[in-house]
N, C-alpha and C positions, 0 to 999 in steps of 0.2 A: 499793519502794512497789506496783510491778507485780506482782511475786512474790505479796505479801499478797494482792492481788485473785484471781488463780489458784489460791491455797492456799485462798480460802473458795468459789471456784467447786467446787473437789475436794470441799470440805465438804458441799456441797449435792448432789453428785451420788453421794455415798457411800450404799451400800446401805440406810441406816437414813434418809436423806436425805430432801429435797422432791421430787428429780426422779428419776422412774422411767423405765425405756424403755417403749414402747408393745407391749402385747401384740400378738396376731394379731387378735382380737376388734376393739381398739381400731383398727387399720389398716383393717380390713373397713368398720367403721363410717365412718370417715373418708371411704373410698372411696364409700361407698352415699351419705353426706351430698353429695357433689360431685355425683353421677350426680342426687339430688334437686332441686338446684339448678339444674341444667341443664336437666331436666324441666320446671320450673316456670319456668324464664328469670328466676331471681334470682340477681342479683350481691351475693352475702351481704355483702361490704364496703362496699356503697354503699345497700344496702336499709334500708328505714325499720323500725322495731321491729314493727310488723304483718307485715310481710313476712318478717323474720327468725323471728318466733315460729312462723309457719305452717309454713317451710321444715323447722325443727327438729321441732315436733311430725308433720309427716308422715314425716321421715326416722325419728324416733324410733319411731313407730308401726309402719311397713312394715318397718323393719329387726329389730323385735322378732318380727313375724310370719314373715318370711323365715327367721329364726334357730330358731323353734318346731318 
């Protein structure tokens, strides 16, 4: 039974599966997003929807400008 669960995970992690390794750009965005949360003093896990939307928009906007 447990082996079947692990086989299912292997199927999901296959090259044509649903799980893909993070790219360097993904990792750079995550690091930048965490910096934006600290800059605006927002704890994303306990933030309300307006705070979450704000920090996401600011991170995306500034990250895109930084990468361009």
